[in-house]
ZAMARGU-4260 file (C-alpha; in steps of 0.2 Angstrom, whole numbers, plus 5000, padded with zeros to 4 digits):
<rodrens>
0) 4928/5080/5031 | 4943/5073/5021 | 4960/5079/5026 | 4967/5070/5010 | 4958/5070/4993
5) 4969/5059/4983 | 4978/5045/4992 | 4989/5031/4988 | 4985/5016/4999 | 4999/5003/5002
10) 4992/4987/5007 | 5003/4972/5011 | 4999/4954/5006 | 5001/4949/5024 | 4987/4960/5029
15) 4975/4951/5017 | 4980/4934/5024 | 4974/4939/5042 | 4978/4926/5056 | 4980/4912/5043
20) 4996/4918/5037 | 4995/4913/5019 | 4983/4916/5005 | 4968/4927/5007 | 4956/4928/5022
25) 4939/4932/5014 | 4933/4940/5030 | 4948/4951/5032 | 4947/4956/5013 | 4929/4960/5015
30) 4932/4971/5030 | 4946/4980/5022 | 4936/4984/5006 | 4921/4990/5016 | 4933/5002/5025
35) 4940/5008/5008 | 4923/5009/5001 | 4917/5020/5015 | 4932/5032/5012 | 4928/5032/4993
40) 4910/5037/4996 | 4916/5052/5006 | 4924/5058/4990 | 4942/5052/4991 | 4951/5048/4975
45) 4960/5031/4979 | 4974/5022/4971 | 4980/5005/4979 | 4997/4997/4978 | 4996/4979/4985
50) 5010/4967/4990 | 5010/4948/4987 | 5019/4942/5002 | 5004/4931/5007 | 5008/4920/4992
55) 5026/4923/4987 | 5041/4935/4991 | 5056/4937/4980 | 5067/4932/4994 | 5058/4916/4997
60) 5067/4909/4982 | 5084/4907/4991 | 5091/4896/4978 | 5082/4904/4963 | 5088/4917/4951
65) 5083/4934/4960 | 5075/4940/4944 | 5064/4925/4942 | 5059/4925/4960 | 5054/4943/4959
70) 5044/4940/4944 | 5034/4927/4954 | 5031/4940/4967 | 5024/4952/4954 | 5012/4938/4949
75) 5007/4936/4967 | 5002/4954/4968 | 4990/4952/4953 | 4981/4938/4962 | 4978/4950/4977
80) 4974/4965/4965 | 4960/4954/4957 | 4953/4949/4974 | 4953/4967/4979 | 4944/4972/4963
85) 4931/4959/4965 | 4928/4963/4984 | 4926/4982/4980 | 4915/4979/4965 | 4904/4968/4975
90) 4900/4984/4985 | 4896/4994/4970 | 4913/5003/4969 | 4920/5005/4951 | 4938/4999/4950
95) 4952/4997/4937 | 4967/4985/4939 | 4983/4991/4930 | 4998/4981/4929 | 5016/4986/4926
100) 5019/4970/4916 | 5007/4968/4901 | 4994/4955/4903 | 4980/4963/4893 | 4968/4948/4895
105) 4967/4951/4914 | 4970/4970/4917 | 4975/4986/4909 | 4993/4991/4906 | 4999/5005/4918
110) 4998/5021/4909 | 4999/5037/4920 | 4987/5048/4911 | 4974/5034/4910 | 4976/5031/4929
115) 4973/5049/4933 | 4958/5049/4922 | 4951/5034/4931 | 4953/5043/4947 | 4945/5059/4940
120) 4930/5048/4935 | 4928/5042/4952 | 4936/5024/4950 | 4948/5016/4962 | 4964/5011/4953
125) 4973/4996/4959 | 4992/4995/4953 | 4999/4978/4952 | 5016/4970/4948 | 5025/4983/4958
130) 5037/4994/4947 | 5038/4980/4934 | 5056/4978/4938 | 5065/4965/4949 | 5075/4971/4964
135) 5062/4984/4969 | 5049/4982/4982 | 5030/4986/4982 | 5034/5000/4994 | 5045/5008/4981
140) 5031/5005/4968 | 5019/5014/4980 | 5031/5029/4982 | 5033/5030/4963 | 5015/5029/4959
145) 5011/5041/4972 | 5023/5054/4964 | 5017/5050/4947 | 4998/5053/4950 | 5001/5068/4962
150) 4995/5059/4977 | 4994/5069/4993 | 4999/5056/5005 | 5005/5037/5005 | 4995/5027/5018
155) 5004/5012/5023 | 4993/4999/5031 | 5002/4987/5043 | 4999/4975/5057 | 5007/4986/5070
160) 5002/5003/5077 | 5015/5013/5068 | 5034/5016/5068 | 5043/5011/5084 | 5061/5014/5090
165) 5063/4996/5091 | 5053/4980/5087 | 5038/4981/5098 | 5036/4962/5096 | 5053/4959/5104
170) 5053/4974/5116 | 5039/4978/5127 | 5046/4995/5130 | 5047/5000/5112 | 5042/5019/5110
175) 5030/5024/5096 | 5034/5039/5086 | 5018/5050/5082 | 5028/5060/5070 | 5046/5058/5063
180) 5056/5066/5049 | 5061/5056/5034 | 5080/5058/5038 | 5077/5051/5055 | 5069/5036/5048
185) 5083/5033/5036 | 5097/5037/5048 | 5090/5026/5062 | 5087/5012/5050 | 5068/5011/5054
190) 5059/5000/5042 | 5043/5011/5039 | 5045/5008/5021 | 5061/5002/5012 | 5074/5016/5011
195) 5072/5019/4992 | 5053/5022/4995 | 5056/5034/5010 | 5069/5043/5000 | 5057/5045/4985
200) 5043/5052/4996 | 5056/5064/5004 | 5062/5070/4987 | 5044/5073/4982 | 5037/5080/4999
205) 5024/5066/5000 | 5020/5062/5018 | 5019/5044/5024 | 5007/5038/5037 | 5010/5021/5044
210) 4995/5014/5054 | 4987/4997/5060 | 4974/4991/5047 | 4968/4977/5059 | 4957/4990/5066
215) 4948/4994/5049 | 4941/5011/5056 | 4959/5017/5056 | 4958/5021/5037 | 4944/5033/5039
220) 4952/5041/5054 | 4968/5044/5045 | 4960/5051/5030 | 4950/5062/5041 | 4966/5069/5048
225) 4965/5061/5065 | 4982/5058/5073 | 4983/5039/5070 | 4999/5029/5069 | 5015/5038/5063
230) 5017/5052/5052 | 5033/5053/5042 | 5036/5070/5034 | 5049/5084/5035 | 5049/5092/5053
</rodrens>
């Protein structure tokens, strides 16, 4: 039984890199897409926003013009989007890639009504290029697209189990929050998603669930309503 019918799945580029750190780990990609396909076959309408940090981050270009560096990051998200499309379609799942920057020979331009129609026709839609604007993260793009397509939840896949009160990698006593309010996330400076994305979700009453994608079964558990990771919503 699905707890959420229409979901926005936010997948970082780093998650696709696996342990190799850069590029795309084909085994990791296949495992993630198998999990997505399983949720799809249960009847979920799925949109995906993916990052590009496994190839390039805007802040990587320290001596570059920020706008050019961010545009390079947007192109990196297209590489990942096409890889996701290929892996999903190899499992018989119909997909469409839409880009916030026009590149019609590769993918469709982002059009809200068309994206919703694809979801209604049981196609997974992969949104690439973030918002299409520099200075905005793919987290913000995920929140924006979730609001535009009337998604019921934003599922943020990470390499940690959820949101902690401090960095669990540096502090073995870090405490995991099973449920936390949007304002607490913002006031504590917790980096569940960037502040702009968190605020956008709060203003549109879209819950965020942060969970560990390294266990690919977690996606199915989250969509089924099991208490996995951290739920960010109004308390």
